C-alpha positions as CSV (number, residue, x, y, z in Angstrom):
1,M,147.6,108.5,87.2
2,N,145.8,105.4,86.2
3,G,148.0,102.4,85.8
4,T,146.4,101.6,82.4
5,S,147.5,104.9,80.9
6,R,151.3,104.9,81.6
7,T,153.8,103.3,83.9
8,P,155.5,105.7,86.3
9,A,159.1,105.4,87.3
10,P,159.9,102.9,90.1
11,G,159.8,104.3,93.7
12,T,157.6,107.3,92.8
13,V,154.2,105.7,92.8
14,T,152.0,103.7,95.1
15,A,149.0,101.4,94.6
16,V,145.7,102.7,96.1
17,T,142.3,101.0,96.1
18,V,139.3,103.3,96.0
19,H,135.9,102.1,97.1
20,G,132.9,104.2,96.0
21,P,129.3,104.3,95.0
22,R,130.2,102.9,91.5
23,G,132.4,100.0,92.7
24,V,136.1,99.4,93.4
25,L,138.9,100.9,91.4
26,D,142.6,100.2,91.7
27,L,144.8,103.2,90.9
28,T,148.6,103.6,90.6
29,V,149.1,107.0,92.1
30,P,152.3,109.2,92.2
31,V,153.3,109.9,95.8
32,D,153.4,113.6,95.1
33,A,149.8,113.8,93.9
34,T,147.0,115.1,96.0
35,L,143.9,113.3,97.3
36,E,141.8,115.6,95.1
37,D,143.6,114.1,92.1
38,V,142.8,110.6,93.3
39,S,139.1,111.5,93.8
40,R,138.9,113.3,90.5
41,T,140.4,110.2,88.7
42,Y,137.9,107.9,90.4
43,S,135.0,110.2,89.4
44,A,136.2,110.2,85.8
45,E,136.6,106.5,85.6
46,A,133.2,105.8,87.3
47,G,131.3,108.4,85.3
48,L,130.4,110.6,88.2
49,P,129.9,114.3,87.6
50,V,131.4,115.6,90.9
51,V,134.5,115.0,92.9
52,L,133.6,113.0,96.1
53,P,135.1,113.5,99.5
54,L,137.5,110.7,100.7
55,V,137.6,109.0,104.1
56,S,140.0,106.3,105.4
57,R,138.9,102.7,105.9
58,S,138.1,103.6,109.5
59,G,135.8,106.4,108.5
60,E,138.2,109.3,109.3
61,P,137.8,112.2,106.8
62,L,140.8,113.0,104.6
63,Q,141.6,116.5,103.3
64,L,141.5,116.6,99.5
65,A,144.4,119.1,99.5
66,A,146.7,116.7,101.3
67,V,149.5,114.9,99.4
68,V,149.4,111.1,99.1
69,G,152.8,110.6,100.5
70,D,152.2,112.9,103.5
71,V,149.0,111.1,104.7
72,G,150.8,107.7,104.8
73,L,149.2,105.9,101.9
74,V,151.4,103.0,101.0
75,A,151.0,100.2,98.6
76,G,147.7,98.4,99.2
77,S,146.1,101.3,101.1
78,V,142.3,101.6,100.9
79,V,140.3,104.8,100.8
80,V,136.6,105.3,100.4
81,A,134.8,107.9,98.2
82,V,131.6,108.9,99.9
83,D,128.6,110.3,98.1
84,P,126.9,112.8,100.6
85,S,123.5,112.5,98.9
86,S,123.3,108.8,99.4
87,R,123.6,108.9,103.2
88,P,120.4,107.6,104.8
89,A,118.4,110.2,106.7
90,P,118.1,109.8,110.4
91,P,114.8,108.3,111.6
92,R,112.1,110.9,112.2
93,S,109.7,110.7,115.1
94,R,106.2,111.9,115.1
95,F,107.3,115.1,116.9
96,R,110.9,116.2,116.9
97,S,112.4,119.4,118.3
98,G,113.5,122.1,115.7
99,D,116.1,124.7,115.9
100,G,114.0,127.1,117.9
101,G,112.9,124.4,120.5
102,E,109.5,124.0,118.9
103,S,108.1,120.7,117.8
104,A,107.9,120.1,114.0
105,L,105.0,118.0,112.7
106,V,105.8,115.0,110.5
107,A,103.3,114.0,107.8
108,G,101.7,110.6,108.3
109,P,98.4,108.7,108.2
110,A,96.9,110.7,111.0
111,S,97.4,114.0,109.1
112,A,95.7,112.5,106.0
113,A,92.8,111.5,108.1
114,W,92.5,115.0,109.5
115,F,92.5,116.4,105.9
116,A,89.8,113.9,104.9
117,L,87.7,115.1,107.8
118,A,88.3,118.7,106.8
119,V,87.1,117.9,103.3
120,G,83.9,116.4,104.8
121,F,83.3,119.6,106.8
122,A,83.8,121.6,103.6
123,A,81.2,119.6,101.8
124,V,78.8,120.1,104.8
125,A,79.5,123.9,104.7
126,A,78.8,124.1,101.0
127,W,75.5,122.3,101.4
128,C,74.4,124.5,104.3
129,A,75.4,127.6,102.4
130,S,73.3,126.5,99.5
131,R,70.3,126.6,101.7
132,L,70.8,130.4,102.2
133,P,69.7,133.1,99.9
134,S,72.2,133.8,97.1
135,D,73.3,137.2,98.5
136,E,74.1,135.7,101.9
137,R,76.4,132.9,100.7
138,W,79.5,135.0,100.0
139,P,81.2,134.7,103.4
140,V,81.2,130.8,103.2
141,V,82.3,130.9,99.6
142,A,85.1,133.3,100.4
143,V,86.4,131.2,103.3
144,L,86.3,128.0,101.1
145,F,88.1,129.7,98.2
146,A,90.7,131.1,100.7
147,A,91.2,127.6,102.1
148,A,91.7,126.2,98.6
149,L,94.3,129.0,97.8
150,V,96.2,128.4,101.0
151,G,96.2,124.6,100.3
152,C,97.9,125.1,97.0
153,L,100.9,126.9,98.5
154,P,104.0,124.6,98.5
155,I,105.1,125.4,102.1
156,G,105.0,123.3,105.3
157,V,105.6,119.7,106.1
158,L,102.0,118.7,105.3
159,R,102.0,120.4,101.8
160,V,101.3,117.0,100.0
161,Q,98.1,116.3,102.0
162,R,97.1,119.9,101.9
163,V,97.4,120.3,98.1
164,L,95.4,117.1,97.5
165,A,92.6,118.4,99.7
166,A,92.6,121.9,98.2
167,P,90.5,121.0,95.1
168,A,87.7,119.7,97.3
169,F,87.5,123.1,99.0
170,A,87.3,124.8,95.6
171,A,84.6,122.4,94.5
172,A,82.6,123.1,97.6
173,A,82.9,126.9,97.1
174,G,81.8,126.6,93.4
175,F,78.9,124.4,94.4
176,A,77.7,126.9,97.0
177,L,78.2,129.8,94.6
178,V,76.2,128.6,91.7
179,W,73.6,126.4,93.5
180,D,70.1,126.4,92.0
181,P,67.3,124.3,93.4
182,V,65.9,123.5,89.9
183,P,66.6,119.8,89.2
184,E,67.4,120.5,85.5
185,R,70.3,122.7,86.5
186,L,71.9,120.3,89.0
187,P,74.2,118.8,86.3
188,T,75.5,122.3,85.5
189,V,76.0,123.1,89.2
190,C,78.0,119.9,89.7
191,G,79.9,120.6,86.5
192,V,81.0,124.0,87.7
193,A,82.1,122.6,91.0
194,A,84.2,120.0,89.2
195,L,85.7,122.7,87.0
196,C,86.7,124.6,90.1
197,A,88.4,121.5,91.5
198,A,90.2,120.9,88.2
199,V,91.5,124.5,88.0
200,T,92.7,124.4,91.7
201,A,94.4,121.0,91.1
202,G,96.2,122.4,88.1
203,T,97.3,125.4,90.1
204,G,98.6,123.2,92.9
205,R,100.4,121.0,90.3
206,A,102.1,124.0,88.8
207,L,103.3,125.3,92.2
208,A,104.4,121.9,93.6
209,D,107.8,120.3,93.1
210,P,108.2,118.3,89.9
211,D,108.8,115.1,91.9
212,S,106.1,115.7,94.5
213,A,104.2,112.7,95.7
214,A,101.0,114.7,95.1
215,A,101.5,114.9,91.4
216,D,99.6,111.7,90.6
217,G,96.6,112.6,92.7
218,L,96.5,116.1,91.3
219,R,96.6,114.7,87.8
220,V,93.5,112.5,88.6
221,W,91.8,115.6,90.0
222,V,92.4,117.5,86.8
223,A,91.2,114.6,84.5
224,V,88.1,113.8,86.5
225,G,87.1,117.5,87.0
226,A,87.6,118.4,83.4
227,G,85.8,115.3,82.2
228,W,82.9,115.9,84.5
229,F,82.5,119.5,83.3
230,A,82.8,118.4,79.7
231,V,80.0,115.8,80.1
232,A,77.8,118.3,82.0
233,G,78.5,121.1,79.4
234,L,77.7,118.8,76.5
235,G,74.4,117.9,78.2
236,V,73.5,121.5,78.6
237,L,74.4,122.4,75.0
238,T,72.4,119.6,73.6
239,G,69.5,120.1,75.9
240,V,69.2,116.5,77.1
241,A,67.6,115.4,80.3
242,P,69.6,115.4,83.5
243,Q,69.4,111.6,83.6
244,V,71.6,111.4,80.5
245,V,74.4,113.2,82.3
246,W,74.2,111.0,85.4
247,A,74.0,107.8,83.4
248,V,77.1,108.7,81.3
249,L,79.1,109.7,84.4
250,F,78.1,106.4,86.2
251,L,79.1,104.3,83.1
252,L,82.4,106.1,82.8
253,A,83.2,105.4,86.4
254,V,82.4,101.7,85.9
255,L,84.6,101.5,82.8
256,A,87.4,103.5,84.5
257,A,87.7,100.8,87.2
258,R,88.6,98.3,84.5
259,F,90.9,100.4,82.3
260,V,92.7,102.8,84.7
261,P,95.4,100.3,85.8
262,E,96.5,99.9,82.2
263,M,97.0,103.6,81.8
264,V,98.5,104.8,85.1
265,V,101.4,102.3,85.4
266,D,104.0,103.6,83.1
267,V,107.4,101.8,82.8
268,P,110.2,103.7,81.1
269,D,111.1,102.4,77.7
270,Q,114.8,102.0,78.5
271,Y,113.8,99.3,81.1
272,L,111.7,97.4,78.5
273,L,113.9,97.5,75.4
274,D,117.6,96.7,75.0
275,L,118.5,99.5,72.7
276,E,122.1,98.3,72.4
277,R,121.0,94.9,71.1
278,L,118.3,96.4,68.8
279,A,121.0,98.5,67.1
280,V,123.0,95.3,66.2
281,T,121.1,93.7,63.3
282,A,122.0,91.6,60.3
283,W,122.6,94.9,58.4
284,S,124.9,96.4,60.9
285,A,128.7,96.2,60.8
286,R,128.9,96.3,64.6
287,E,129.9,93.2,66.5
288,R,127.0,91.5,68.3
289,P,127.6,91.8,72.1
290,T,128.2,88.5,73.9
291,G,128.3,87.5,77.5
292,R,126.4,88.9,80.4
293,R,127.6,92.5,80.2
294,G,125.0,93.4,77.5
295,R,121.9,92.5,79.4
296,I,119.6,95.1,81.0
297,V,119.9,95.7,84.7
298,V,117.0,97.6,86.2
299,P,117.9,99.4,89.4
300,E,115.9,98.5,92.5
301,Q,115.2,102.2,93.2
302,A,113.7,102.6,89.7
303,V,111.3,99.7,90.3
304,R,110.3,101.2,93.6
305,V,109.6,104.6,92.0
306,V,107.4,103.1,89.3
307,A,105.5,101.0,91.8
308,D,104.9,103.9,94.2
309,R,103.8,106.2,91.4
310,G,101.4,103.6,90.1
311,A,100.0,102.9,93.6
312,R,99.3,106.6,94.2
313,A,97.6,106.9,90.8
314,V,95.5,103.8,91.2
315,T,94.4,104.9,94.7
316,A,93.5,108.4,93.5
317,A,91.5,106.9,90.5
318,A,89.6,104.5,92.8
319,T,88.7,107.4,95.1
320,A,87.4,109.3,92.1
321,V,85.4,106.3,91.0
322,L,83.8,106.1,94.5
323,V,82.9,109.8,94.5
324,V,81.4,109.7,91.0
325,V,79.3,106.6,91.9
326,V,78.1,108.1,95.2
327,V,77.0,111.3,93.5
328,S,75.6,109.9,90.2
329,T,73.8,106.8,91.4
330,P,70.9,108.3,93.5
331,L,70.6,111.2,91.1
332,L,70.2,108.8,88.1
333,L,67.6,106.7,89.9
334,A,65.7,109.8,91.0
335,S,65.8,111.6,87.6
336,A,64.6,108.6,85.5
337,D,60.9,109.1,86.2
338,L,59.4,107.4,83.2
339,P,58.7,103.6,83.5
340,L,60.9,102.5,80.6
341,D,63.7,104.9,81.5
342,R,63.5,103.8,85.2
343,T,63.9,100.2,84.2
344,G,67.0,101.0,82.2
345,A,68.5,103.1,85.0
346,Q,68.0,100.3,87.5
347,C,69.6,97.8,85.2
348,L,72.5,100.2,84.6
349,V,73.1,100.6,88.3
350,G,72.7,96.9,89.0
351,F,75.1,95.7,86.4
352,G,77.5,98.6,87.0
353,G,77.6,97.8,90.7
354,A,78.3,94.2,90.0
355,A,81.0,95.1,87.5
356,L,82.7,97.3,90.2
357,L,82.7,94.4,92.7
358,L,84.1,92.0,90.1
359,A,86.7,94.5,88.9
360,A,87.9,95.1,92.5
361,R,89.0,91.4,92.8
362,S,91.8,92.0,90.2
363,Y,93.4,94.8,92.3
364,R,96.3,93.9,94.5
365,H,96.5,97.3,96.1
366,V,94.5,97.1,99.3
367,A,93.2,100.6,99.4
368,A,92.1,100.7,95.8
369,C,90.4,97.3,96.1
370,R,88.4,98.4,99.2
371,L,87.4,101.7,97.6
372,L,86.0,99.9,94.5
373,R,84.2,97.3,96.6
374,L,82.7,100.2,98.6
375,A,81.6,101.9,95.4
376,G,79.9,98.7,94.2
377,V,78.2,98.0,97.5
378,I,76.9,101.6,97.6
379,A,75.5,101.4,94.1
380,L,73.7,98.1,94.9
381,A,72.5,99.3,98.2
382,V,70.9,102.4,96.7
383,L,69.3,100.3,94.0
384,A,67.9,97.9,96.7
385,A,66.5,100.9,98.6
386,V,64.7,102.1,95.5
387,L,63.4,98.7,94.6
388,L,62.1,98.2,98.1
389,G,60.4,101.6,98.2
390,L,62.7,102.8,101.0
391,A,64.1,105.7,99.0
392,P,62.4,108.8,97.4
393,G,63.0,107.2,94.0
394,G,60.9,104.1,94.9
395,R,57.4,104.2,93.4
396,D,55.8,101.3,95.2
397,A,56.1,100.9,99.0
398,V,56.4,97.5,100.5
399,A,53.1,96.0,101.5
400,A,54.0,94.3,104.7
401,P,57.1,94.2,107.1
402,A,57.2,90.4,106.5
403,A,58.0,90.9,102.9
404,V,60.8,93.3,103.9
405,A,62.2,90.7,106.3
406,A,62.1,88.0,103.7
407,V,63.8,90.0,101.1
408,A,66.5,91.2,103.6
409,V,67.2,87.6,104.6
410,A,67.5,86.5,101.0
411,I,69.8,89.4,100.1
412,A,71.9,88.7,103.2
413,G,72.4,85.1,102.1
414,V,73.4,86.2,98.6
415,L,75.9,88.7,100.1
416,V,77.5,86.1,102.3
417,L,78.0,83.8,99.4
418,A,79.4,86.6,97.3
419,A,81.7,87.7,100.1
420,V,83.1,84.1,100.3
421,Y,83.6,83.8,96.6
422,V,85.1,87.3,96.1
423,G,87.4,87.1,99.1
424,R,88.6,83.5,98.8
425,G,87.1,81.6,95.9
426,W,88.5,83.8,93.1
427,R,92.0,82.7,94.0
428,S,91.7,79.5,92.1
429,A,92.1,79.5,88.3
430,W,88.7,78.0,87.7
431,W,86.9,80.7,89.7
432,S,89.1,83.5,88.3
433,R,88.1,82.5,84.8
434,R,84.4,82.6,85.8
435,A,84.9,86.0,87.4
436,E,86.4,87.3,84.1
437,I,83.4,86.1,82.2
438,A,81.0,87.5,84.7
439,E,82.8,90.9,84.8
440,A,82.7,91.1,81.0
441,M,79.0,90.2,80.9
442,C,78.1,92.8,83.5
443,G,80.1,95.4,81.7
444,A,78.4,94.6,78.4
445,F,74.9,94.7,80.0
446,A,75.7,98.0,81.7
447,V,76.7,99.5,78.3
448,G,73.6,98.2,76.7
449,S,71.4,99.5,79.6
450,L,72.7,103.0,78.9
451,V,70.6,103.2,75.7
452,V,67.5,102.5,77.7
453,A,68.4,104.6,80.8
454,V,69.0,107.8,78.8
455,G,65.6,107.5,77.1
456,F,67.0,106.9,73.6
457,F,65.2,103.6,73.2
458,R,62.0,105.1,74.4
459,H,62.3,107.9,71.9
460,L,62.8,105.5,69.0
461,W,59.8,103.5,70.2
462,E,57.6,106.6,70.3
463,V,58.8,107.8,66.9
464,T,58.3,104.4,65.2
465,G,55.1,103.7,67.1
């Protein structure tokens, strides 16, 4: 059927041009062939696995069983092979009527906000349930576990937002179930809650579609929950003080803000390496390809998929960093009660908060950048409250309101300058280089402060003294 294979007898063939998803193909077709033969030949030449339906140049569908001569295809006729899967979906409104006349909800930013609000209420419910006696908590725990189980089910339009919120309900249920008011057991309680969240996220990931948009967020849930439980479990097994667990978690969150983008953005190897040209070496008998046909062409859709997956993973990781910082910072400053350990914990929080602010400037994703900045501001704000004696962890109260006002004005001036430099000044190459140096120094000082914050330096001092 193809003109390149054989030359039919004169008067029995016609030339037809087929436009399709893989380009244009000129065919020499016998007049007694069917349109199905034409479509099959185009699919074979274009490397398509299925036979595509054909339409005329005006968009009128053509029956594949019809004969070429009967449908009026003459020399120079044009037909179009249509891929049904590539047709754009019609625009969807916020509410659209279904088959039964009822309105169907479409996922959007408002639904994500509602689920975030539901997670906040779940946390409040877990905290309120922990105030009750242990034998009266089971109704709240049962409701939270049921909500987590329902959230893992892959049904409904809002299944992506629901499965991402389900681990938070499981964590709240685990927290309320094993709550113990003894401060030494608080790392274990939080570790069990993190494990419940990781197990729920793994269950939701197993039930969800392989290409679900929630896969990256669930993967972060599993990694953070399992890591938190491992750190808390090792702390219990080794019998260390609670401040060690909180210090390690805080430092891991600070380091994650720097190294997560390098791990979550994964580009397929076939888009980075020209395997065809790598196979042609000086020891190969194959001819080296020339011209422009041998170069790699990355599809735009593939770039979009990689970018979207990386954006979701970076946003989820930044959210995890914010949660770990919010939980570990006040507990670290409150549990470090000895003078030397308290100084190390304050240095760790101060340098870690500054490192988070400096790391956020390198993010081009708006949501992740704001989350990291918020984490750094919260860490520094808690530290300032402790240093000023405005928090339970502060040991020395401020002597006079005038001192508080003076310190507040000084801090405000520093924050204004930092906001200008972080928001606008770092765009220049000179300031960007200084920011890199400052971030590296803050990270190094935070790692060094860990030795003092966990009490190891004090222990060596006591042993040698």
